[in-house]
C-alpha positions as CSV (number, residue, x, y, z in Angstrom):
1,X,0.0,0.0,0.0
2,X,3.0,2.3,-0.4
3,X,4.1,2.3,3.3
4,X,7.8,1.6,3.6
5,X,8.2,1.4,7.4
6,X,7.0,-1.5,9.5
7,X,3.8,-1.1,11.5
8,X,3.6,-2.3,15.1
9,X,0.6,-4.5,15.8
10,X,-0.7,-4.7,19.4
11,X,-3.6,-6.4,21.2
12,X,-5.4,-5.6,24.4
13,X,-8.2,-7.1,26.5
14,X,-9.7,-3.6,26.8
15,X,-9.7,-3.2,23.0
16,X,-13.0,-4.2,21.5
17,X,-12.8,-2.5,18.1
18,X,-9.7,-2.3,15.8
19,X,-8.2,1.2,15.6
20,X,-5.0,3.0,14.9
21,X,-3.3,5.1,17.6
22,X,-0.4,7.6,17.4
23,X,0.6,10.6,15.3
24,X,4.2,10.2,14.2
25,X,4.5,6.4,14.3
26,X,0.9,5.1,14.5
27,X,0.3,1.5,15.7
28,X,-2.6,-0.8,15.1
29,X,-4.6,-2.2,18.0
30,X,-6.7,-5.3,17.6
31,X,-9.0,-7.1,20.1
32,X,-7.7,-10.3,21.6
33,X,-10.3,-12.4,19.7
34,X,-8.7,-11.5,16.3
35,X,-7.1,-15.0,16.2
36,X,-10.6,-16.4,15.7
37,X,-11.2,-14.2,12.6
38,X,-11.1,-15.6,9.1
39,X,-8.2,-14.6,6.9
40,X,-10.5,-12.5,4.8
41,X,-11.8,-10.5,7.8
42,X,-8.3,-10.0,9.2
43,X,-7.1,-8.8,5.9
44,X,-10.0,-6.4,5.5
45,X,-9.4,-4.9,9.0
46,X,-5.6,-4.5,8.4
47,X,-6.1,-2.9,5.0
48,X,-8.6,-0.5,6.5
49,X,-6.3,0.5,9.4
50,X,-3.2,0.7,7.3
51,X,-5.2,3.0,5.0
52,X,-5.7,5.3,8.0
53,X,-2.0,5.3,8.6
54,X,-1.1,5.9,4.9
55,X,-3.5,8.9,4.7
56,X,-2.3,10.3,8.1
57,X,-5.8,10.4,9.3
58,X,-4.8,10.5,13.0
59,X,-2.9,13.8,12.3
60,X,-5.7,15.4,10.3
61,X,-8.2,14.2,13.0
62,X,-6.2,16.1,15.7
63,X,-5.9,19.2,13.6
64,X,-9.6,19.1,12.9
65,X,-10.3,18.8,16.6
66,X,-8.1,21.9,17.2
67,X,-10.0,23.9,14.5
68,X,-13.3,22.8,16.1
69,X,-12.1,24.0,19.5
70,X,-11.1,27.4,18.1
71,X,-14.3,27.9,16.0
72,X,-16.6,26.0,18.4
73,X,-19.3,28.7,17.9
74,X,-19.6,28.0,14.1
75,X,-22.3,25.4,13.5
76,X,-21.0,24.5,10.0
77,X,-17.6,23.5,11.6
78,X,-19.3,20.7,13.6
79,X,-21.4,19.6,10.6
80,X,-18.2,19.5,8.4
81,X,-16.3,17.6,11.1
82,X,-19.0,14.9,11.3
83,X,-19.0,14.6,7.5
84,X,-15.2,14.5,7.5
85,X,-15.2,11.5,9.9
86,X,-17.8,9.7,7.8
87,X,-15.8,10.4,4.5
88,X,-12.6,9.3,6.2
89,X,-14.0,5.9,7.0
90,X,-15.6,5.7,3.5
91,X,-12.3,6.3,1.8
92,X,-10.6,3.6,4.0
93,X,-13.4,1.3,3.2
94,X,-12.7,1.9,-0.5
95,X,-9.2,0.6,0.0
96,X,-10.7,-2.7,1.3
97,X,-13.1,-2.9,-1.7
98,X,-10.3,-2.2,-4.1
99,X,-8.2,-5.0,-2.6
100,X,-10.9,-7.4,-3.9
101,X,-13.1,-8.0,-0.8
102,X,-16.8,-8.3,-1.6
103,X,-18.8,-5.4,-0.2
104,X,-21.4,-7.7,1.3
105,X,-18.7,-9.8,3.1
106,X,-17.0,-6.7,4.4
107,X,-20.3,-5.2,5.6
108,X,-21.0,-8.4,7.5
109,X,-17.6,-8.3,9.1
110,X,-18.2,-4.7,10.3
111,X,-21.5,-5.7,11.9
112,X,-20.1,-8.7,13.6
113,X,-17.2,-6.7,15.1
114,X,-19.6,-4.1,16.4
115,X,-21.8,-6.7,17.9
116,X,-18.9,-8.2,19.7
117,X,-17.9,-4.9,21.1
118,X,-20.7,-4.8,23.6
119,X,-18.6,-2.6,25.8
120,X,-15.7,-0.4,24.6
121,X,-13.2,1.3,26.8
122,X,-11.4,3.3,24.1
123,X,-12.9,6.1,22.1
124,X,-11.6,6.3,18.6
125,X,-12.4,7.9,15.3
126,X,-13.8,4.5,14.1
127,X,-16.1,4.3,17.1
128,X,-17.3,7.8,16.7
129,X,-18.2,7.1,13.1
130,X,-19.8,3.7,13.7
131,X,-21.5,4.8,16.9
132,X,-23.7,2.9,19.3
133,X,-27.0,3.7,17.6
134,X,-28.3,1.3,15.1
135,X,-29.2,4.1,12.7
136,X,-25.5,5.1,12.5
137,X,-24.4,1.5,11.9
138,X,-27.0,1.1,9.3
139,X,-25.7,4.1,7.4
140,X,-22.2,2.7,7.6
141,X,-23.3,-0.6,6.2
142,X,-25.3,1.0,3.4
143,X,-22.3,3.1,2.5
144,X,-20.1,0.0,2.2
145,X,-22.7,-1.8,0.1
146,X,-22.9,1.1,-2.3
147,X,-19.1,1.4,-2.8
148,X,-17.5,0.6,-6.1
149,X,-13.9,0.1,-7.1
150,X,-12.6,3.6,-7.8
151,X,-9.4,5.5,-7.4
152,X,-8.9,6.5,-3.7
153,X,-6.7,9.4,-4.6
154,X,-8.5,12.7,-4.5
155,X,-7.4,15.0,-7.3
156,X,-6.0,18.4,-6.6
157,X,-9.0,20.3,-8.0
158,X,-11.3,18.5,-5.6
159,X,-9.0,19.4,-2.7
160,X,-8.9,23.1,-3.7
161,X,-12.7,23.2,-4.0
162,X,-13.1,21.6,-0.6
163,X,-10.7,24.1,1.0
164,X,-12.5,27.1,-0.7
165,X,-15.9,25.8,0.5
166,X,-14.6,25.5,4.1
167,X,-13.2,29.0,4.0
168,X,-16.5,30.4,2.6
169,X,-18.3,28.7,5.5
170,X,-16.0,30.0,8.1
171,X,-15.3,33.6,6.9
172,X,-18.8,35.0,7.7
173,X,-18.4,33.9,11.3
174,X,-14.9,35.2,11.5
175,X,-16.4,38.7,11.0
176,X,-17.8,38.4,14.6
177,X,-14.3,37.9,16.1
178,X,-12.7,40.0,17.2
179,X,-13.5,43.1,15.3
180,X,-17.3,42.9,15.4
181,X,-17.2,42.0,19.1
182,X,-15.0,45.0,19.7
183,X,-17.5,47.2,17.8
184,X,-20.4,45.8,19.8
185,X,-18.4,46.5,23.0
186,X,-18.0,50.1,21.9
187,X,-21.7,50.4,21.2
188,X,-22.7,48.8,24.5
189,X,-20.4,50.9,26.7
190,X,-18.1,53.9,26.9
191,X,-14.8,53.4,28.6
192,X,-14.0,55.7,31.5
193,X,-13.4,59.2,30.2
194,X,-14.5,62.7,30.6
195,X,-17.7,61.9,28.8
196,X,-18.8,59.6,31.5
197,X,-20.0,61.4,34.6
198,X,-19.3,59.6,37.9
199,X,-21.3,62.0,40.0
200,X,-24.1,59.4,40.5
201,X,-21.7,57.2,42.3
202,X,-20.8,59.6,45.1
203,X,-22.8,60.3,48.2
204,X,-24.8,58.3,50.7
205,X,-26.5,55.0,49.9
206,X,-28.9,53.2,52.3
207,X,-30.7,49.9,52.7
208,X,-32.4,49.5,56.1
209,X,-33.2,45.8,55.3
210,X,-29.5,45.1,56.2
211,X,-30.0,46.2,59.8
212,X,-28.6,43.6,62.2
213,X,-27.7,41.2,59.4
214,X,-23.9,41.4,59.6
215,X,-21.2,43.8,60.7
216,X,-19.6,43.5,57.2
217,X,-22.9,44.3,55.5
218,X,-23.4,48.0,56.0
219,X,-26.8,49.6,56.3
220,X,-25.3,52.9,55.1
221,X,-22.6,53.2,52.5
222,X,-20.6,56.3,51.9
223,X,-18.6,56.8,48.6
224,X,-16.6,60.0,48.2
225,X,-15.0,61.6,45.1
226,X,-11.5,61.6,46.7
227,X,-11.5,57.8,46.7
228,X,-12.5,57.3,50.3
229,X,-15.6,55.9,51.8
230,X,-17.1,54.0,54.8
231,X,-19.7,51.5,55.9
232,X,-22.1,52.0,58.7
233,X,-24.2,49.5,60.7
234,X,-26.9,52.1,61.3
235,X,-28.4,55.0,59.4
236,X,-28.2,57.4,62.3
237,X,-24.7,56.7,63.7
238,X,-21.6,58.5,62.6
239,X,-19.0,56.0,63.7
240,X,-18.2,53.8,60.7
241,X,-17.9,50.0,61.0
242,X,-15.1,50.1,58.5
243,X,-13.3,52.4,56.1
244,X,-12.7,51.8,52.5
245,X,-10.6,53.2,49.7
246,X,-11.6,52.8,46.1
247,X,-10.2,53.6,42.7
248,X,-12.1,53.5,39.4
249,X,-10.8,51.1,36.9
250,X,-13.4,51.4,34.2
251,X,-16.8,53.0,33.7
252,X,-19.4,53.0,30.9
253,X,-23.1,53.7,30.2
254,X,-25.2,50.9,28.6
255,X,-28.0,51.3,26.1
256,X,-30.6,51.6,28.9
257,X,-28.7,54.6,30.4
258,X,-27.5,52.6,33.4
259,X,-24.0,53.5,34.7
260,X,-21.6,50.6,35.1
261,X,-18.4,50.9,37.1
262,X,-15.5,48.5,37.8
263,X,-13.5,49.6,40.8
264,X,-10.9,48.1,43.1
265,X,-11.5,48.6,46.8
266,X,-9.6,47.9,50.0
267,X,-11.4,47.7,53.3
268,X,-10.0,48.4,56.8
269,X,-11.2,45.0,58.1
270,X,-9.0,43.0,55.7
271,X,-5.8,43.5,53.6
272,X,-7.1,41.9,50.4
273,X,-8.4,43.9,47.4
274,X,-12.0,43.6,46.3
275,X,-12.8,43.7,42.6
276,X,-16.2,45.4,42.5
277,X,-18.7,45.6,39.7
278,X,-21.4,48.3,40.3
279,X,-24.5,49.4,38.4
280,X,-26.4,52.6,39.1
281,X,-29.9,53.0,37.5
282,X,-30.6,55.6,34.9
283,X,-32.4,57.6,37.5
284,X,-29.4,57.5,39.8
285,X,-31.5,56.2,42.8
286,X,-30.5,52.5,42.9
287,X,-27.0,51.1,43.4
288,X,-26.3,47.3,42.9
289,X,-22.8,45.9,43.6
290,X,-21.1,42.5,43.5
291,X,-17.5,41.8,44.3
292,X,-14.9,39.1,44.1
293,X,-11.4,38.6,45.6
294,X,-9.6,37.5,42.4
295,X,-11.1,39.2,39.4
296,X,-13.9,41.5,38.3
297,X,-17.3,39.7,38.2
298,X,-18.8,39.4,34.7
299,X,-22.4,40.0,36.0
300,X,-24.3,41.3,39.0
301,X,-26.0,38.5,40.9
302,X,-26.5,37.4,44.5
303,X,-23.6,35.3,45.8
304,X,-22.9,34.4,49.4
305,X,-19.4,33.8,50.8
306,X,-17.9,33.3,54.3
307,X,-17.0,37.0,54.3
308,X,-20.3,38.7,53.4
309,X,-23.1,38.9,51.0
310,X,-21.2,39.8,47.8
311,X,-24.3,41.2,46.2
312,X,-25.8,44.3,47.8
313,X,-28.5,46.8,46.8
314,X,-28.7,50.3,48.0
315,X,-31.0,53.3,47.5
316,X,-30.0,57.0,47.3
317,X,-30.5,58.8,50.6
């Protein structure tokens, strides 16, 4: 079949279906019951697996997986990948047919091997193509029965057409990354600048529902323009439960007119920095905040930790 090097043949009790493994020096795995196979079946299996090695299918399979991981959001990529696996097996089946094996006998051998593999511990390209569902196996058998002796080499024009088709499928989706995403980000928010007024942030914020809940959950929150602030356990008292220092990292206004702010805060009751995401309503009367110790939260939602309620809601006093 045009392969000059020797191919290592291995068997394993956990191997239920023949398959090839390896990228640079692939080996062929066979189930332990291959000794009971007929010479015709063994020949068909070996021709099929050696065809995978000759075509470097393991390498192209890994590259295809990488592409699918990068462009996972493109539906056509996954459709093309499934079609690629099916065509990969079809071409290797053609090698078997071209060697003189009757299609009906080969199809019967495939069914018998799958029936024996009641439980498989290794996931391979062949398994993913054959599958566990009868409908998938049925399509594989029908594909084998419809094969005719043809040249297994794909001409260069066909390869170019396939490459162009794949690029045409992917290019529209590439428009969304990263340029379109960046444009959407610019439309959705304005980065911290003179155009974004931070006046709605500063002042006194109150929520009497937090009274008596926790010393770290202030009833009254003070935020000042000079970067200082404080938390109070009661609306009327003047002695703060803790002091805070904040610096604005980013600010923007969304389409609804709400002001969003990312700030980094340090509190007097602990040395760590809090990464705070805040949202102030368009009317400037409602403040919602959520914070994290390691990175900026990507959304505002109630989360409880051992330190405090990391989601708080305040109203303008």
